[in-house]
N, C-alpha and C positions, 0 to 999 in steps of 0.2 A: 806795810808802808802805805800811807795815806797820801792822795795826791788831789789835786784840783784840776778841772778841765773847763774851759770856756767855750760858749757858742756851740753846745751840744746839738747837732742836727741828726735826726734819726732817719735812716732810710731803710726801706724793705730789703730784707735779705731773702735769699732763695732757699734756705734750709727750712725745714719743718720740724717742730719740737712740740711735745705735749707737757704741760705742767699740771701737777696736782700739788696745790699749795696749802701750807699751814695744816697739814693733816696730822691727826693724833693717832697713835698706835691702836690698831683695830677698829678705827673709825671708817665708816663708809663715806667716801667722797666721790664726787663726779669729777671727770676731767674736762678741761676745755682747751681747745687749741687757740693760741694767742698769735698775733702778728709778731713776727721776729724782726729784729732790727739791727742795724750796724751803725756805730757812732763813726761819722765821717769827717768831723771837723773839731778836733779838740787839741788844746795846748796844755801840756801838763805844767803845773806851777807848784813848786814847793813840795816837801814831804813831811810826814808826821809820823814817827814811829813810836810815840808815847802810848803805852798800852791803856793808860788811864782815859784817853780821849778817843778810843776806838768805839765806833757806833754799834758794832756787833761782837758779841762773844760767841765765836764759832766753836762747836763741840765737836763736829765731824763733818767731812766732806769726802765721799766715796764714789767711785765708779766701778761698775760691774757689767760684764758682758753676760747677757741672758739670751742664749740662742740667736746671737747676732745682732741683737739690740742692745744699745748702751743705756744702762740705768744710772742716773746721777742723783745721788741723795745727800742732803745736808741737814744739819740740825744747829739751831741757834739756842743759846741759853738765855740770852736777852738781846734786845734790839733798841737802839736809841736814834731817833731821827733818820730812820731807814726809808729811803725812797724806792730802791729797786735792787734786784739781784740780777747779774748777768752771767751767763755761762758761756765761757769762751773754749774754743777747741783749737788744738795745733797738731800738726803732724810731725814738726820738728822740735817742739818744746820751746821755740823761740818767737816765731810769728803766729799769733793768736788771732782768730776771727770770732766775733760775737755771733753765737748761733741762736740765742734767745734771751729774753728778759722776763722777769717775774716783777711786776710792779706791786708795791705794798700800798694799801689804801691808807689815807692819812689818819684814819681812826685806829689804824694798827701799827703805825710807824714807831711807836714806843711801846715796849713790852718787856715785862720781867718774867714771862712764863716761856718754857721751852717750845719752840716751833720746829716742825719737821717739814722738809721740802723734798720733792721728787720730780725729776724731769726725765723724759724718755727721748733719746736721739734715735729717730727711726731710720736715718741715713748715714750710719758711722762711716768713717774712712776705713779703708783696708790697712792691715798692719797696726803698728803701735801708734797710738794717738794720746794726746795729753789734754786734760780738761782741767780748767781753772775757774775759780768763782771770784767775781768781782762784786763788791757791795758798794752802792752809790748812796749818799746821804741826801737829805733834802736841800743842802747848801752846795751840792754837786761836787763835794770832795769825795773820794773813793779809796777804798781798800782792796788790794788784790791778794787773794790767799794762795798758798802754795798749791801747785798742780799736781794731780794725780795721773797715772798712766794706765791704759788698759788696751789689750791686744784684740784685734777683730780680723778673722780670716778673710 
Protein backbone atom coordinates (compact mmCIF):
# COMPACT_ATOMS: atom_id res chain seq x y z
CA UNK A 1 0.00 0.00 0.00
CA UNK A 2 1.39 3.37 -0.97
CA UNK A 3 0.40 6.54 0.90
CA UNK A 4 1.28 10.21 0.88
CA UNK A 5 2.03 12.39 3.89
CA UNK A 6 2.27 16.15 4.18
CA UNK A 7 4.35 18.49 6.33
CA UNK A 8 6.82 15.86 7.44
CA UNK A 9 8.61 17.19 10.47
CA UNK A 10 11.36 15.05 11.87
CA UNK A 11 12.23 15.09 15.55
CA UNK A 12 14.95 13.25 17.37
CA UNK A 13 14.01 9.94 18.94
CA UNK A 14 15.67 8.38 21.93
CA UNK A 15 16.46 5.03 20.33
CA UNK A 16 19.90 4.25 18.99
CA UNK A 17 20.46 2.09 15.94
CA UNK A 18 23.40 1.45 13.66
CA UNK A 19 23.02 1.08 9.89
CA UNK A 20 25.32 -0.57 7.42
CA UNK A 21 23.84 0.34 4.07
CA UNK A 22 24.09 -0.95 0.55
CA UNK A 23 26.56 -3.65 1.42
CA UNK A 24 27.34 -6.51 -0.93
CA UNK A 25 27.94 -10.04 0.27
CA UNK A 26 31.49 -10.52 1.57
CA UNK A 27 32.19 -6.80 1.18
CA UNK A 28 33.96 -5.01 4.03
CA UNK A 29 31.98 -1.97 5.10
CA UNK A 30 32.18 0.48 7.93
CA UNK A 31 29.22 1.33 10.10
CA UNK A 32 28.12 4.79 11.08
CA UNK A 33 25.70 5.89 13.72
CA UNK A 34 22.97 8.09 12.33
CA UNK A 35 20.47 10.44 13.88
CA UNK A 36 17.24 8.61 14.52
CA UNK A 37 14.01 10.39 13.85
CA UNK A 38 10.31 10.26 14.42
CA UNK A 39 7.73 11.65 12.01
CA UNK A 40 5.45 13.80 14.14
CA UNK A 41 3.09 15.63 11.80
CA UNK A 42 1.72 13.75 8.84
CA UNK A 43 -1.57 13.31 7.07
CA UNK A 44 -2.16 10.21 4.99
CA UNK A 45 -3.66 10.87 1.59
CA UNK A 46 -4.86 8.21 -0.81
CA UNK A 47 -3.47 4.77 -1.47
CA UNK A 48 -1.87 3.05 -4.40
CA UNK A 49 -1.58 -0.71 -4.47
CA UNK A 50 -0.67 -1.01 -8.17
CA UNK A 51 2.54 -3.11 -8.22
CA UNK A 52 3.68 -1.46 -11.44
CA UNK A 53 4.08 1.89 -9.67
CA UNK A 54 5.93 0.64 -6.60
CA UNK A 55 9.28 2.34 -6.08
CA UNK A 56 11.10 -0.59 -4.50
CA UNK A 57 11.08 -4.24 -5.42
CA UNK A 58 11.74 -5.80 -2.01
CA UNK A 59 13.31 -9.26 -2.15
CA UNK A 60 13.42 -9.95 1.59
CA UNK A 61 12.96 -8.38 5.02
CA UNK A 62 14.14 -10.39 8.04
CA UNK A 63 14.71 -9.92 11.75
CA UNK A 64 16.93 -12.17 13.86
CA UNK A 65 17.85 -12.20 17.54
CA UNK A 66 21.62 -12.61 17.89
CA UNK A 67 22.64 -12.79 21.55
CA UNK A 68 19.97 -10.29 22.61
CA UNK A 69 20.62 -7.85 19.77
CA UNK A 70 18.08 -7.61 16.97
CA UNK A 71 19.54 -7.75 13.46
CA UNK A 72 17.28 -6.31 10.75
CA UNK A 73 18.18 -7.13 7.14
CA UNK A 74 16.53 -6.38 3.84
CA UNK A 75 17.34 -6.58 0.16
CA UNK A 76 15.92 -4.72 -2.81
CA UNK A 77 16.14 -5.93 -6.40
CA UNK A 78 15.56 -2.42 -7.75
CA UNK A 79 14.77 1.07 -6.46
CA UNK A 80 13.11 4.02 -8.18
CA UNK A 81 12.83 7.53 -6.70
CA UNK A 82 13.84 6.15 -3.30
CA UNK A 83 14.34 8.84 -0.64
CA UNK A 84 14.74 6.76 2.50
CA UNK A 85 13.88 3.65 4.45
CA UNK A 86 12.36 3.79 7.90
CA UNK A 87 12.54 0.90 10.35
CA UNK A 88 9.57 0.81 12.70
CA UNK A 89 9.14 -1.25 15.86
CA UNK A 90 6.02 -2.28 17.80
CA UNK A 91 5.32 -4.42 20.82
CA UNK A 92 1.66 -5.02 19.95
CA UNK A 93 1.84 -5.22 16.14
CA UNK A 94 -0.54 -2.25 15.85
CA UNK A 95 1.19 0.88 17.19
CA UNK A 96 4.57 1.43 15.54
CA UNK A 97 7.36 3.86 16.33
CA UNK A 98 10.08 4.87 13.90
CA UNK A 99 13.37 3.81 15.43
CA UNK A 100 15.66 4.77 12.56
CA UNK A 101 15.96 6.02 9.00
CA UNK A 102 18.38 5.22 6.22
CA UNK A 103 18.54 8.07 3.72
CA UNK A 104 19.46 7.27 0.12
CA UNK A 105 21.72 9.70 -1.72
CA UNK A 106 20.10 11.33 -4.74
CA UNK A 107 22.69 9.72 -7.01
CA UNK A 108 21.57 6.27 -5.79
CA UNK A 109 17.80 6.81 -5.56
CA UNK A 110 17.33 4.94 -8.86
CA UNK A 111 18.98 1.55 -9.14
CA UNK A 112 18.49 -1.67 -11.06
CA UNK A 113 21.09 -3.63 -9.11
CA UNK A 114 20.34 -5.55 -5.90
CA UNK A 115 21.15 -3.71 -2.66
CA UNK A 116 21.51 -5.23 0.80
CA UNK A 117 20.84 -3.29 4.00
CA UNK A 118 21.52 -4.14 7.63
CA UNK A 119 20.41 -2.43 10.83
CA UNK A 120 21.12 -3.35 14.44
CA UNK A 121 18.71 -2.51 17.24
CA UNK A 122 20.97 -2.36 20.32
CA UNK A 123 18.05 -1.67 22.70
CA UNK A 124 15.36 -4.19 21.77
CA UNK A 125 12.16 -4.53 23.75
CA UNK A 126 11.59 -7.57 25.96
CA UNK A 127 9.18 -10.21 24.72
CA UNK A 128 7.78 -10.40 21.21
CA UNK A 129 8.41 -7.34 19.00
CA UNK A 130 7.34 -6.54 15.47
CA UNK A 131 9.52 -4.74 12.97
CA UNK A 132 8.40 -3.36 9.64
CA UNK A 133 9.97 -1.41 6.83
CA UNK A 134 8.63 1.77 5.28
CA UNK A 135 10.06 3.04 2.01
CA UNK A 136 9.60 6.78 1.32
CA UNK A 137 9.84 8.18 -2.23
CA UNK A 138 11.27 11.53 -3.27
CA UNK A 139 7.68 12.84 -3.67
CA UNK A 140 6.95 11.77 -0.04
CA UNK A 141 4.62 8.94 -0.98
CA UNK A 142 5.46 5.81 0.95
CA UNK A 143 4.95 2.09 1.05
CA UNK A 144 4.83 0.01 4.22
CA UNK A 145 5.87 -3.63 3.99
CA UNK A 146 4.53 -6.54 6.04
CA UNK A 147 6.04 -6.80 9.54
CA UNK A 148 8.14 -9.64 10.92
CA UNK A 149 8.30 -10.64 14.55
CA UNK A 150 11.16 -11.64 16.81
CA UNK A 151 11.34 -12.67 20.47
CA UNK A 152 13.82 -11.24 22.97
CA UNK A 153 14.19 -12.34 26.61
